[in-house]
N, C-alpha and C positions, 0 to 999 in steps of 0.2 A: 513535295511528295516523298514517299518512302523509298529507301535504297533497295537494291536487289536483295541484299542479305536480310533486311527487315521483312521483305515480302516472303522470303523463304521461311523465316521463323514463324510468321503468321500461318503459312501453309502447313508447316510441321506440327503446329498446335491444333490442326484440324479445323481451322477457321477460314472464312472467306469474306469478301466484301459485298455480299448480296444484301444483307440487312443494313449495312453501313458502308457507303462507298469510301474508297481510299481518299478521295478529295474531301468528303465530309469529315472523315477522321482527322485529317490534317487541319481542317478549319477549326474543329473543336479543341484540338490540342494547342493551337496557336491563340485561340480566344476562349479561355476557360469560362468566361461569363456567358457564353452562348449555350452551355450545356443545358440550361433550363429550357431551351427551345427544342432539345432532342426528345423524341418519344421514348417510351420505356425500352423498346427493342434496340434502338440506336444506343441508348445509354449502356445497356448490358453488353452489347457487342464492343463498344468503345473500351469498357473496362477489361473485357477478355483479351482484346488485341494489345492494350497497354501492358497487361500482365505478361503476355507471351513475349513481347519485346524486352521487358525488364528482365525476365528470367533468362532470356537468350543473350543478355549482355548488351542490348541495344535500346536502352530506356528512351522512350519518346517524351515522357513528362517527368517532373520531379516527384519524389516521394510525397512531398507536402501537398502538391496539387492532386495527386492520386487519392490521398487520404481525406484532405479537407475540402476538396472541390467535387471531384467526380464520384468517389465512393460515398461521400456525405450526401450527395444528391440522391443516390439510390437508397440510402438509409432513410432519408426523409420521405421518399415516395413509397417504398415497399420494404419496411424493416424485416419482413420475413422471407425476402427473396433468397433462394438457395445459394446464390453467388456469395452472399454474406455469411453463410453458415457451412461452407465446404472448403476443403484445402485447395488453394490456388495451385494448379498443376505446373510442374516443372516442364521444360521443353523435352521432346524426345531426342535421344542420342542413339548412335549406332550401338546395338547390343540387344540381346533378347529381353523381353518383358517377363518379369518374375514377381511372385508374391514377396512382399517385404517380410522379414522375420518379426518385426513389430510394426504397428501402425505409426506412421510419422505424421503428426498433425502440425498445423500452423500454430502460431502463438498469438493469443489475444494481445492487443496493444493498448497502451495508456499514454496520455500526453500530459496529464496533470496529477498533482499530489492527491487531489480529491478522488480521482478515479482509482488510485492505488489504495487509498484508505477504504474505499467501498469494497475493493477486492479483498483486503485484509478482513473486513467485516464479515464477508461471506465465509472466509476460512475460520474465523472465530466461531461463527454460528455452527459450522460443521464440526469443529472441535468439541464444542459444548455438547452437541447431540451425541458425539461418540465417546463422551466421558473423558476428554483430554483437556488439560489446562493450557489455554491459549498462550499464557505468559511463558510457558516452558517450551513452546514450539521453536524450532530453529529454522530460520529463513536463510536462503543462500542467494547471493547476487553475483552474476558472472557477466562478462562482456557478451554482447550479441554480435557475433561475427557476420559480416556482410559478404558471404561467399556462396558456394554451391553446396546445398545440404546433401548429405549422403549417409549411408549406414554401413559399418564394417563389422561383419560377424566373425572375422578371422580367416574366412575362406573366400568370401565374396564381398565386393563393394557394390552397393546399390545406390542409384539416384533415388531421391524421394518420390519422384513421379507425382501421382495423385494422392499420395499418403498411404495407399494400400498396395499398389503395384508400381514397381520402378524398373529401371534398366540395369543389367549387369555391366558395370564399368570396371571390373577387376583389372582390366588392361592397364589402368593408370599406375597400379603398383608394379606391374610387370615392366613398365617403362622406367621405373626407378623412383616413383613418388614415395616419400617417406612420411611417417607419422611424426607430428610436431613433438618437440622436446625429447626426441629419441624414444618416443613411446612405443609400446608394442601394438600389434594388430589385435582386432577383436574387441575394441572398447566401445562399440556401439555407434550412436549418432555423432555426427560432427560436420565440419564443412571443409571443402577444398578452398584454400585461400593462398594469396601471394603476399609476401612482405611489402608493406607500403613503401618503405624507403627504397627497396630494390626496384619496385615498379617505377617509382618516380625517376630513378637514376638510369635504368636500363630499358624500360619498356614504354614509357609514356609517349615517346615519339612514334611508336609503332602501333600501339593499341589505344583506342579511344578511352577505355577505362579498364579497371581491374577485372570487372565481371566479364568483359569481352575476352580478356586473356584467359581467365579461369575456364570459360567455355571452350577455348581452343585446346586446353589440356585434356578435356574430357572427350570431345567429339572428333578430333582429328585422327584419322587412321595413321598418318605419318606425322610425327611431331616436327614442327619447323625448328630451326636452330635456336630461336629465342626461348620457346617453351622447353626444349630439351636442356638448354643451359640453366634455366631457372630451376628445373627439377634436380639437375645434377648438383647445383649449388645450394639445394635445400631452401631456396627462397619460396618455391611453391610446395605446399605440404597439405596433408590431410590432418586437420586439427580436431581431435575428438573433444566433445564437450566435457568429458570426464577429466581432461587435463587442463582445463581453463583455470586461470587464477580466479580466486573467489573471495568474497567476504561472507562469513557466517555469524549468526547471532540471533537473539530474540527480537521480536517485533519492536519492543520499546527502544532498543538500541538502534535499530534500523531507522525508524521514523524520527528518532531524536537527532540523528546525524545524517539524514538522508542525502542532502546535497553533496556533502564531502565524500560519502561512500560511493555515490554514483560517479562523481568526477574521477575518483581514484581508480575505480574499476574500468571506467570507460576508456581511460587513456593509458592503460597498462600494457597494451600489446602493440606491436609494430605491424598490425593488420587492419584492414578496414573494419571499423566497428560502427554500427548505426543505432546503438542503444545498449541497454543492459537487460538481462533476464532475471526476474525475481521468482523464487519458488520456495515451497516448503520442502523439507527433506524427510518428513515422516511418511514412510511407505504406506502404512495403514490408512492414514488420512488421505493420501493421494488416491488410493483405491476407492475410498468412500466417496470422495468428491467427483471422481471420474472425469468425463470429457463430453463435449459436444462433438458433432461431426467435424467441427472446424478446429477446436483447440482444447487443451487440457485446462480444467478449471483451477488447478492448483499452481498454475504458472502464468506469468504475465511479462510482457515486454514493455519496458519504459523507453520511449523514444522522444526525441526533441526535433522540432522544426526550427533550425538555427538560422533562419534568415534574420538579418539585423539591419538596423538603421540608426543613424545619429540624429538626435532630436533635442530641442531645448525644452526645459521644464518651465512651465508658467507658474505653477503653485503646487503645494503638497497638502492634501486634504486628509485629515484623520477620519477613520470610520471604525465604529465599534462592532466587532463580530459577535456572534451568538455566544461564544465562549468568554467574552470579556476582553479579548486582546484587541488592541488598537492597531489597525492596519493603515500604514501610510500609502495613500494613493496619489501618484504624481499626475497632475493635469498637464498635458503636453500640447505643443504645436502639432496640429494634425499631420499624420504621416501615413502613407500607404505601405503595408507590410503583409506579405503572404496573402495578397488579394483583398485585404480589408483595410478600411480607413480607420486609423487608431488615434485616440486623443487622451488615453489614460494608461497608466502602467502601475503595477503594485511593486513596492519594495518588500523585502522579506519581513523586516521589523524596524523599529525606530533606532535601534543601535546602528543598523546599516545606514540609516539616514544621517545620523550624527557622524559616524566614522568616515563615510564616503563623501559627505558634503552634498546631500541631495536637497536643494532648495531652489527658489525662484532664480532663473538665469543659468542653472547648471546645464551642461551638455552631457547627455547620457547615451549609451549604446543600448538600443532596445532589441530584445530577442523575443520572438513570438514562438512559443513551444507548444502550440496546440490550444492555449487558453484563449478565451474571448478577450480577457484583459491580460496583456503580456506582462512580463517581468523585466526588471532592469538588470541587464547583464553586467554592465560596468559604468563607471563615471569617468568621462573624458576630461571635463572641466568642472571642478566642484564649485559650490556656492554656499552661502550661509544657510544652514538648515533651520527649519521651523519645527519646534517640538512642542506639542500641546501639553498643558498642565492639568486640564480638566476634560472629562469625558464628553465627546460631542453629542452623546445621546441623553445623558442625565445630569451633566455638569459636575459630577462627583470628582474629587481630586484623584488623579491617576498615581499608580505606584509602579516601580520597575520590578520586573521578575526576570532576572538574567538579561537576555537581549530584548525583552518585550515590555511594552507599556501595557498595564492592565487596569481595567476599571473593576475595583473590588465590590462595587455596589450591585451584586448579582440579582438580588431579589426585587430591586426597584428600578433598575436600569431598563428602559423600554426595549433596547436592542437585545437584552439577555433574558427577559422574563420567560419566554417560551422555552429556552434551553434550560433554565433553572427548574421549571416544573418537570420537564422530562428527566433531568438529572436526579431529582428527588426520588422518583419511582425506580429509576435504573439502579441507583445505589442501594435503595432499601431492599431490593432483590427478592421480595416475598410477594410478588404480584405479577400479573401478566396483562397485556392489553394497553398499557399506557406508554407506547412508543411514540416516535416522532409524528406519525400520521395522526394518531388520536389527539395528541397535544396540539398539533397545528389546527385541527378542526375546532377544538375547544377554544383556542386563542381567537380564532376567527369569530366565535360567538361571544367574545367579551370576557372570557375567563382569564384572570391575570394572576391568581394566587392558588397555591396548593389547597388551602383550606376551602376555597370555593369549589374545587373539584370534589372534595369529600362531602360537601353539602348537596351535591346533585342527586336527583332521584332518577329512576328509570324513565319516567315520562319526560323529564328534562333532557336526558340523553337522546331520546327518540326525537324530540323537537329540534335537535341540532343535526339530525340526519343520520343517526345511528339506527340500525335495525333493531327490532324488538329483542331478539336473542342476544345480540351484541350489547345492547343497553343493559339487560339484566346481568350479563356476564361482567360488565364493567362495575356495576353496583356490587356484585359478589366479590370481585377482586379488591375493591376498596375495603370491604369488610374483612377479607382475608389478610390484607396488609396490616390491619389493626390487631387482629386476633393471633396471627402467627408470631411466635417468638422471634425477636430480632435484637441483636446486641445494641447496647446503648451507644457505642462508638459509631456503629453503622448509621443509626438514626441521626446522630449529630452530623456525620459526614454528608448525609443527604441534603443538608441545607446549603452546601457549597460555599462555606466560608473560605475566603482566600487563605491559602497555606494550611488549610485543615482538611487534608485528604484522609483516607482510611487509616493510614499509619499514624499520623499525628493525633487523630482523634482517639485512637486506641491508647497511644502513649499518654495523652493528657488524662483520660478517664481512669487510668490506673492509679493516678495520684489524687484526683478530685472527683466528687460525685457529679453526675450530670446536672442535677438541679442547682449546683453551686457555680456553674461556669460563668454566670453573669456577674458574679461578685468578685471574680478573679482580677487581680491587678497585673500589670505588666511584669512586676517583680515575681509574682507567683508563677507565671508562665516561664520566665527566663530561668527560674530555679530548676526546671525540669530539663534533663539532658536532651539535647537535640533542638532546643528552641533558642533562637538568637533575639537580640534586643529589637531589631527592626521588625522581625517577624511578630514579636509579641505586641507591638503597637498596632499592626494591621489586624491581628487576631482579636484583640479586645474591641476594636471598632467594629469588626465583623460580627462579633457576638451581640453587640448593642443593636446592630441593624436587624438581626434575625429574631430578637427577643419577642416582639409582638406575635409573629407567626409561630414561633416555637411554642409559646404558651397556649395558643389556640389549638395547635395540633396535639400537644401533650395532653390536653384536656379531653381529647377524643378517646383516650384509653388504650394507647399502643402497649403491646405486651413486650416490655423492654427488659432485657437481661443485663443486670448491672455488672460492670467490669471489676468493681472493688469487692472481690470475693477472696479474702486472705486464705492462704493454704492452711488447712488444718494439720497437714502432715508434710513438713518440708523434706522429709526423707523419702517421699514418693519417688519411684524410679524415673519418672519423667520431669521431676522438679528441676528447673534450670536448664533442661536439655533443649537443643535446637533441632527441629524436625523439618523435613521437606517431604511432601507426598508426591508420588508420580504413578502413572499408569492407571488402569481401571480398577477401582475399589468396589468391594461387594457388601461391606458391612455398613455403608452409609456414604453420603456425598463427602467431598473433600471439606466443604464448609462444616458439615456436622462433625466429622472426625477432628477437624481443627479446633472446634469449640470444646470438644471433650478433652483434647490434649492441653489446651490452654487452661482449662479448669483445674488441671493437675499441676500447673506451673510451668508448662513447656512453652517454648517460643516456636512459632511456625513460620517458615520462610517460603519464598516462591522459587528460589533457585539454590543449587548446591554451592557452598563455599567451604573454605578451610575451617570455618567456625561451626559447620553443621555436624551434629552428633550422629543423627540417624537419617538415612534415606529410606522412607517407607515405600517399598516397591510393590505395586499391584500387578495386574496382568498387563501384557503388551507394552513392556518398557523397552525402549530402544537401547542398543548396545552402547551407543555414544554416552548416554547419561550414566549408565552403570560404570563404564570405564572412567568417566570423569570423577565419579564418587570414589572409586578405588584409588585413583591418582591422588586425591586429596586426603586419603586416609579416613574416609567417612564409612561408618558401619552401615551395611545394606541389610535391612530386615524385611521380612514379609509382613503382609497385613495381619496374619495370625499372631506373629511375634509382637507386633505393635499392640494388638488387643490384650495380649498377656501383660505387657508393660502397663497398659492403661488400667488393668485390674490390680496393679500393685505387685505383680510378679517380676522379679529381676530377669534381665535378658541372659 
């Protein structure tokens, strides 16, 4: 049964045991599998009571059970329930209730990399609609403190309450509570926390957990000696989010080194941290994306459910992903973890398999971090690894790409065909309507190549389940993609040849005509700066693979702009100059202006470096980008000044 203090917390939250008896609550928390037998009212009340106890420092269930068992049950039953879309209230403390200076929302949570990538996709969509370059956006990663949320406006300290109204707890500063890192007052949102090492040494025998102690700092009219001492020794502090250590950088850098960044930030503080916060730092885009009643759309908390188990590996099976990467999946002796019976786990890549010795007979430590298929945390006893040489989907020979094994046979590999078709239209960029959902439906109806899509009529689209208007729109978009001008290097990149992204395609076609690529030798490719011998071998094979499809599509009459346009005037002001565009431009899209600049011999980059000559600044450019350009000695010019240069007038 619940303790007297737990019952008090439930009562303070305005809850009772009419809908759900205390006995029934205790039964459901001790036997999570029985939650399916609870009716909707019991389930909601269980979550409300569990949250009240957690916020009051008397957690009745683990975070993992709350998220993956009880809350997941409500999401399955009623995804639109208000409890899922409102701020979970903090407990009431002594102090008057006041309006918060700003709305303090909860943070949406993610447990997998896939969820984070979907979040980034939503940001990219919003950035595109707002005329911002997603590649230039700066992301920030900070620790997610596990304390008591509060807001400091410099005069008053507020609890978060229900996100709109909280309690005045300014008394904690009057008692001597300090801002972390000798910071000043008035830095906005933060959390009241206690040093982890201090708690373990001085308070663990007195308080059940750190949250319980933090609650005593806030609600006690008279501090006991332990809380008073912790405040005096600055072990208990108010930590503003603005002072947290952080990582900042573009999305490509974040996703490319995600695990290392997360681990570094996660373990940087001597306070309880239960995840990391990811957010964009562009104020305009934050405003545009806005918030739900529950959370800001521009922010996300990445958390892990770190329950672990030691288990023996039976086998390691390769699987080909839609992108062509070969994922190692370890087949395991069945083990129960986080309430689920598990028999498989994924390793990050095959270099990990080789380096750590993940093979039949290995003993691994398994950690389930919210995924259906958990990941391997560490290897306790290594074994001889098994590394495939050929793709399990198409039997093509695999190649190494840094840490990953790759199947380069993107057009004919069954596991990659759908992704390759989607990739073609996405890279071509002069069409709408051929995203993942459309391609998936076409694949289900037997479409396996891009040329088959171009051969479809409106009637055939309708027969596959598309509506009349949508079918006609798809036909129109196919015609648009052929008629609208597109650079030859973009057309080549759309075929997805391994190692031939947009940059390498543009570099190659500056030296060789598009129609000549199939006659190029490895020596021809190596002769171009930036291409290595191993890369050339894979590229020539890739060109041979795409040749039949390439010739069919080229015959459809795409409006291709050739890269080999020698400068008629090498003295043009932009000849040999390196440019970066930023902000909102009015005389054309960035792609259009980039094309015009390149036609005059300029190089166009995505980010400012010491080699950049001009930063072309449109409207709504952040101060950080301008300061970075000034620090590197880069000339900052307006859009109008750029147009003057484009027309041959010196700056």
